C-alpha positions as CSV (number, residue, x, y, z in Angstrom):
1,M,-58.7,177.2,193.8
2,K,-57.2,176.9,190.3
3,S,-55.9,180.0,188.0
4,I,-58.6,182.2,187.1
5,A,-56.6,182.1,183.3
6,S,-59.0,179.1,183.0
7,V,-62.1,180.4,183.6
8,Y,-61.3,182.4,180.6
9,K,-60.6,180.3,177.1
10,I,-60.9,181.5,173.6
11,G,-62.6,179.0,171.5
12,N,-65.4,178.9,168.6
13,G,-68.9,178.6,169.6
14,P,-71.6,177.7,170.0
15,S,-71.1,176.4,173.7
16,S,-68.2,176.0,176.2
17,S,-69.6,172.6,177.1
18,H,-70.5,171.0,174.1
19,T,-68.0,172.4,171.7
20,V,-64.5,173.7,173.6
21,G,-64.3,171.3,175.8
22,P,-65.6,168.0,173.5
23,F,-63.0,169.6,170.8
24,H,-60.0,169.8,173.4
25,A,-61.0,166.3,174.6
26,A,-61.2,165.3,170.9
27,V,-57.8,166.8,170.3
28,T,-56.4,165.4,173.4
29,F,-57.3,161.6,173.0
30,G,-56.2,161.9,169.3
31,E,-52.6,162.8,170.1
32,R,-52.5,159.8,173.0
33,Y,-53.3,157.3,170.6
34,P,-52.2,158.7,166.8
35,D,-51.6,155.4,165.6
36,A,-55.4,154.2,165.8
37,D,-57.1,154.2,162.2
38,S,-60.3,154.3,163.0
39,Y,-62.0,156.2,166.2
40,Q,-65.6,156.2,168.0
41,V,-67.1,158.8,170.2
42,T,-70.5,158.0,172.2
43,L,-72.0,161.4,173.6
44,F,-74.2,161.0,176.7
45,G,-76.5,163.1,178.8
46,S,-76.7,166.7,177.6
47,L,-74.5,166.3,175.0
48,A,-76.4,163.5,173.3
49,F,-79.6,165.4,173.7
50,T,-78.5,169.0,172.3
51,G,-75.2,168.1,170.7
52,E,-76.8,168.5,167.4
53,G,-78.0,171.6,167.9
54,H,-74.9,173.1,169.9
55,G,-72.3,171.6,166.8
56,T,-70.7,168.7,169.1
57,A,-70.2,166.3,166.6
58,K,-68.6,168.7,164.2
59,A,-66.3,170.2,167.0
60,I,-64.8,166.9,167.9
61,R,-64.5,165.8,164.2
62,E,-62.6,168.9,163.7
63,G,-60.6,167.6,166.6
64,L,-60.6,164.1,166.0
65,P,-61.0,164.0,161.5
66,G,-63.0,160.6,160.7
67,A,-64.4,160.0,164.2
68,R,-67.8,158.0,164.2
69,I,-70.5,159.8,166.7
70,I,-73.1,158.1,168.7
71,F,-75.6,159.8,170.3
72,N,-76.7,157.9,173.3
73,K,-80.0,158.8,174.8
74,E,-81.1,156.2,177.1
75,E,-78.5,155.5,179.5
76,Q,-79.2,157.6,182.6
77,E,-76.7,156.7,185.6
78,L,-73.7,158.7,184.2
79,P,-70.6,160.1,186.3
80,H,-71.4,163.7,184.9
81,P,-74.3,165.0,182.4
82,N,-71.7,166.1,179.8
83,T,-70.5,162.3,179.3
84,M,-68.0,161.4,176.6
85,L,-66.4,158.0,175.6
86,F,-63.9,157.9,173.4
87,E,-62.8,154.5,171.4
88,A,-59.5,153.7,169.3
89,F,-59.3,150.9,166.8
90,K,-56.5,149.5,165.2
91,D,-56.9,146.8,162.3
92,G,-60.7,146.3,163.9
93,K,-59.9,145.7,167.2
94,K,-60.2,148.4,170.2
95,T,-56.9,149.2,171.5
96,A,-58.3,152.1,174.3
97,S,-60.7,154.2,175.3
98,K,-61.3,157.1,177.9
99,R,-64.1,158.4,179.5
100,I,-63.7,162.1,179.4
101,F,-66.3,164.8,181.0
102,S,-67.1,168.3,179.4
103,I,-67.1,170.2,183.0
104,G,-68.6,173.5,182.1
105,G,-66.7,176.7,180.4
106,G,-64.8,174.4,178.0
107,S,-62.8,172.5,180.8
108,I,-62.4,168.9,180.7
109,R,-61.4,165.9,183.1
110,I,-60.4,162.8,182.3
111,E,-61.8,160.2,183.9
112,H,-59.0,159.2,187.2
113,E,-56.5,161.1,186.1
114,A,-55.4,164.7,187.0
115,S,-54.3,167.6,184.6
116,E,-51.9,170.7,184.3
117,E,-55.6,172.9,184.8
118,D,-56.2,170.9,188.4
119,R,-52.8,172.8,189.8
120,E,-53.9,174.6,192.9
121,I,-52.9,178.6,192.8
122,Y,-55.1,180.2,195.4
123,P,-54.7,178.3,199.0
124,Q,-58.5,179.8,199.8
125,K,-61.4,177.8,198.6
126,N,-64.2,180.4,198.9
127,F,-64.8,184.1,199.0
128,T,-65.0,184.5,203.2
129,E,-61.6,182.8,203.2
130,I,-60.3,185.6,200.5
131,L,-62.3,188.3,202.4
132,S,-60.5,187.2,205.6
133,L,-57.1,187.4,204.0
134,C,-57.3,190.6,202.5
135,N,-58.4,192.1,205.5
136,Q,-55.7,190.5,207.7
137,E,-53.0,191.8,205.4
138,K,-55.1,195.1,204.2
139,I,-54.8,194.3,200.2
140,S,-57.3,194.9,197.8
141,L,-58.6,191.6,195.6
142,L,-56.5,192.9,192.8
143,Q,-53.5,192.8,195.0
144,L,-54.0,189.0,196.2
145,I,-54.7,188.0,192.8
146,Y,-51.6,189.4,191.4
147,I,-49.5,188.2,194.6
148,L,-50.5,184.3,193.6
149,E,-50.8,184.4,190.0
150,G,-47.7,186.6,189.0
151,A,-47.2,188.7,186.1
152,S,-47.8,186.2,183.3
153,L,-51.9,186.6,184.5
154,R,-52.0,190.3,182.9
155,E,-50.5,189.4,179.4
156,Y,-53.1,186.4,178.9
157,L,-55.9,188.9,180.4
158,A,-54.9,191.7,177.5
159,K,-55.0,188.4,175.0
160,V,-58.8,187.9,176.4
161,W,-59.9,191.2,176.4
162,H,-58.5,191.7,172.6
163,A,-60.9,188.9,171.6
164,M,-63.4,189.7,173.2
165,E,-63.4,193.4,171.9
166,D,-63.1,191.9,168.6
167,A,-66.1,189.6,168.9
168,V,-68.1,192.9,170.0
169,E,-66.9,194.9,166.8
170,R,-67.7,191.8,164.5
171,G,-70.8,191.5,165.6
172,L,-71.7,195.2,165.8
173,K,-71.0,195.0,161.5
174,T,-72.9,191.6,161.1
175,E,-76.2,191.3,159.8
176,G,-78.2,188.1,158.6
177,T,-80.1,185.1,159.7
178,L,-78.3,182.9,162.5
179,P,-77.6,179.5,161.3
180,G,-79.5,176.2,162.7
181,G,-83.0,176.3,161.0
182,L,-84.7,178.8,163.5
183,N,-84.3,181.9,161.0
184,L,-83.8,184.0,163.4
185,M,-82.1,187.4,162.7
186,R,-78.8,189.2,164.0
187,K,-80.5,192.5,166.2
188,A,-76.9,193.8,167.4
189,K,-76.4,195.9,164.4
190,Y,-79.7,197.3,164.5
191,L,-80.0,197.8,168.4
192,Y,-76.7,199.6,167.9
193,E,-77.4,202.0,164.9
194,K,-81.6,202.5,166.1
195,R,-81.4,205.6,168.1
196,C,-85.1,206.3,169.6
197,Y,-86.5,210.4,168.9
198,N,-85.0,212.1,172.3
199,E,-83.3,209.2,173.8
200,S,-82.7,209.6,177.1
201,A,-79.1,209.0,178.5
202,D,-80.4,205.6,180.5
203,V,-82.1,204.4,177.9
204,T,-79.0,205.1,175.4
205,M,-76.8,203.2,178.1
206,N,-79.1,199.9,178.1
207,R,-79.6,200.1,174.7
208,L,-75.9,199.9,174.0
209,I,-74.8,197.7,176.5
210,A,-77.6,195.1,175.1
211,A,-76.3,195.9,171.6
212,Y,-73.0,194.9,172.7
213,A,-74.4,191.8,174.3
214,Y,-76.4,190.7,171.3
215,A,-73.3,191.4,169.3
216,V,-70.9,188.9,171.3
217,S,-73.9,186.2,171.8
218,E,-74.9,186.2,168.1
219,E,-71.2,185.6,166.9
220,N,-70.9,182.7,169.7
221,A,-74.2,181.3,167.8
222,A,-73.0,181.8,164.3
223,E,-69.9,179.4,165.9
224,N,-67.2,182.0,165.7
225,L,-64.6,183.1,167.9
226,V,-65.4,184.2,171.7
227,V,-64.5,184.0,175.0
228,T,-66.1,181.8,177.7
229,A,-67.0,184.3,180.4
230,P,-67.1,181.8,182.4
231,T,-69.2,179.9,179.2
232,C,-69.9,180.5,175.5
233,G,-73.9,180.4,176.3
234,S,-72.9,183.6,178.7
235,C,-70.2,184.8,176.5
236,G,-72.4,188.3,175.8
237,V,-72.7,189.1,179.6
238,L,-68.6,190.7,180.8
239,P,-67.9,191.8,177.4
240,S,-70.6,193.9,176.8
241,I,-70.4,195.5,180.0
242,L,-66.6,196.2,180.2
243,Y,-67.3,197.2,175.9
244,Y,-69.2,200.1,177.1
245,M,-67.2,201.0,180.3
246,R,-64.1,201.4,177.9
247,Y,-65.1,203.3,174.8
248,D,-68.2,204.9,176.3
249,R,-67.4,205.7,179.5
250,G,-63.6,206.0,178.7
251,F,-61.7,203.6,181.2
252,P,-58.7,203.2,180.4
253,E,-57.2,199.5,179.2
254,D,-55.5,198.8,182.2
255,E,-58.3,199.2,184.4
256,I,-60.0,196.9,182.3
257,L,-57.6,194.0,182.7
258,D,-58.0,194.8,186.3
259,A,-61.8,194.4,185.8
260,L,-61.4,191.4,184.0
261,A,-58.9,190.1,186.9
262,V,-61.7,190.1,189.5
263,A,-64.4,189.0,187.5
264,G,-62.2,185.8,187.0
265,L,-61.6,185.5,190.9
266,I,-65.4,185.3,191.4
267,G,-66.1,183.2,188.2
268,N,-63.1,181.0,189.8
269,V,-64.8,180.6,193.5
270,I,-68.4,180.0,191.5
271,R,-66.9,176.8,189.5
272,T,-65.1,175.9,192.5
273,N,-67.6,175.9,194.8
274,A,-71.0,175.0,192.4
275,S,-70.8,174.9,188.7
276,I,-71.0,176.7,186.0
277,S,-72.5,174.0,183.6
278,G,-76.1,174.6,182.3
279,A,-76.0,171.1,182.1
280,E,-75.0,170.4,185.8
281,C,-77.3,173.1,187.2
282,G,-79.4,175.1,184.9
283,C,-78.7,178.8,183.2
284,Q,-78.4,180.1,186.5
285,A,-74.6,178.4,187.0
286,E,-73.9,180.2,183.2
287,I,-75.9,183.5,183.0
288,G,-76.1,183.7,186.6
289,S,-72.5,183.5,187.0
290,A,-71.6,186.1,183.9
291,C,-73.7,188.7,185.4
292,S,-72.2,188.3,189.4
293,M,-68.6,188.1,187.4
294,A,-70.1,191.7,185.8
295,A,-71.5,193.0,188.8
296,A,-68.0,192.6,190.3
297,A,-65.7,193.7,187.3
298,V,-68.0,197.1,187.4
299,A,-67.8,197.6,191.2
300,T,-64.2,197.3,190.7
301,L,-63.9,199.9,187.4
302,F,-66.3,202.1,190.2
303,G,-63.4,201.6,192.5
304,L,-65.7,200.0,195.4
305,N,-64.6,198.2,198.6
306,I,-64.2,194.8,198.7
307,D,-67.2,194.7,200.5
308,Q,-69.3,196.2,198.0
309,I,-67.9,194.1,195.6
310,E,-69.1,190.9,197.2
311,Y,-72.4,192.4,197.7
312,A,-72.4,193.5,193.8
313,A,-71.6,189.5,192.8
314,E,-74.1,188.0,195.4
315,I,-77.0,190.4,194.1
316,A,-76.5,189.4,190.7
317,M,-76.2,185.7,191.3
318,E,-79.1,186.1,193.4
319,H,-81.4,187.0,191.3
320,N,-80.6,184.3,188.8
321,L,-81.8,181.7,191.3
322,G,-83.7,179.1,189.6
323,L,-83.0,180.3,186.1
324,T,-83.5,177.2,183.4
325,C,-81.9,176.3,180.7
326,D,-84.0,175.7,177.9
327,P,-82.5,176.3,174.4
328,V,-84.8,175.8,171.8
329,N,-83.8,173.1,169.0
330,G,-80.5,172.5,171.4
331,L,-79.2,176.0,169.8
332,V,-77.7,179.2,171.9
333,Q,-80.1,181.4,170.4
334,I,-83.4,181.2,172.0
335,P,-83.9,182.7,175.2
336,C,-79.9,182.5,175.2
337,I,-79.1,185.6,173.0
338,E,-81.7,188.3,174.8
339,R,-81.1,186.8,178.3
340,N,-77.0,188.0,178.2
341,A,-78.6,191.1,177.2
342,V,-80.8,191.3,180.1
343,A,-78.1,190.3,182.3
344,A,-75.6,192.3,181.6
345,M,-77.9,195.4,182.7
346,R,-78.9,193.6,185.6
347,A,-75.2,193.3,187.0
348,L,-75.4,197.2,186.6
349,S,-78.2,197.2,188.8
350,S,-76.0,194.8,191.2
351,V,-73.6,197.7,191.4
352,N,-76.0,200.5,192.2
353,L,-77.7,198.8,195.2
354,S,-74.2,197.5,196.3
355,R,-72.8,200.9,196.2
356,F,-75.5,201.9,199.0
357,L,-76.7,199.5,200.9
358,Y,-73.8,196.4,201.0
359,T,-73.8,197.7,205.3
360,T,-77.3,196.0,205.0
361,R,-76.6,193.0,203.9
362,K,-77.7,189.3,205.6
363,I,-76.8,187.3,202.6
364,S,-72.8,186.3,201.9
365,F,-71.5,186.0,198.5
366,D,-70.5,182.2,199.4
367,E,-74.2,181.5,200.9
368,V,-75.7,182.1,197.4
369,V,-73.2,180.6,195.6
370,D,-74.1,176.9,198.0
371,T,-77.9,178.0,197.2
372,M,-77.2,178.2,193.5
373,Y,-75.9,174.3,193.6
374,R,-78.2,172.9,195.6
375,T,-80.9,174.4,193.4
376,G,-79.6,173.1,190.5
377,L,-79.2,169.9,191.9
378,D,-83.1,170.2,192.5
379,L,-83.8,171.0,189.0
380,N,-85.8,168.5,186.9
381,E,-83.6,167.3,184.5
382,K,-85.3,168.6,181.6
383,Y,-84.7,172.0,182.5
384,R,-80.7,171.4,182.7
385,E,-79.9,172.0,178.8
386,T,-81.6,169.0,177.5
387,S,-84.2,170.9,175.6
388,H,-86.9,168.9,176.6
389,G,-88.9,171.0,178.7
390,G,-89.8,175.0,179.4
391,L,-89.6,177.5,175.9
392,A,-87.5,174.2,174.1
393,Q,-91.0,172.0,175.0
394,I,-93.5,175.2,174.3
395,Y,-92.0,175.7,171.0
396,R,-91.9,172.6,169.7
397,E,-96.0,172.1,170.9
398,Y,-97.0,175.6,169.3
399,Q,-94.4,175.9,166.4
400,G,-97.2,175.2,163.9
401,D,-100.1,177.4,165.3
402,Y,-98.5,180.9,164.6
């Protein structure tokens, strides 16, 4: 498996696959062919269908100024749902072309090429092998991570955490309408400040976690700086839980960084053996993965053992199976923002169940990850980030009747 550092990328929303990845691809292509006098980029699949709402063209032009963008919605036989064709021209003649795939979480793959991100860090390919080694060597997940990743990982995780903190705090202070045409009002500040009369401790906890998730997700929808965790569309889940644990429960930053490390390992297992791309496997690959990562992070903070951590991650993923990606108008607003808050609270419930029931479980984390991938491949294309089905379709049909 690759370094968990590549699970966490800091970049502008609203979509890791549709903005962070394409921006990186555009910069890469431009650096290779700086002498071209014009560029053309053709977007296929999900990028063509939802790229306007997700800001793909804008992201590409920021990385490759002046590029002509074409949305090809007809071609069906694609090597990846997020396929881009970059072409460079000089004096009217094509001088270079590359197909580049945005494979999820802001990562890209250039056709027929390896990348630095492909460098293997972990000899293990799944959680079963990780668990076996940890038990054999009598080490924890954290010890394994830092042995294989080295000291530089912790410095990067601190940078990631501070970016997450900033996103929460910006989102909690900001009011107004999100861009994109849905006229959706920001709700994080309201949730954070609105306390019910005689509000119980449990209600306060859920309200605050939801407020933090809304804060980050709204910052993402506003195309501001967030962290893929593991994607932009699911970027509010993990930060909301960790922010609550840091500032409302008093966990020190050192322990938050450890929780980030374990969460990253879980995300790494998922993307290695399945997918974190909504265009490939639906929202279960984004929100389900984020929920699973958050559950593992909280279990780590609570000092649970490796079996309890695995079970928490498994529960969180299992109960997001089949979740469709159906963004209204191709935006990461409905149902995405609310979905981040729900997943954050579900992660906490998963930990509470795992604490008591881990000795009774029948399903491994690897099995549920494999199930998620198979389910995603079976999902009809219109439920995989094309805005052709589900809530996206219903909204178009009924928009004028309310």
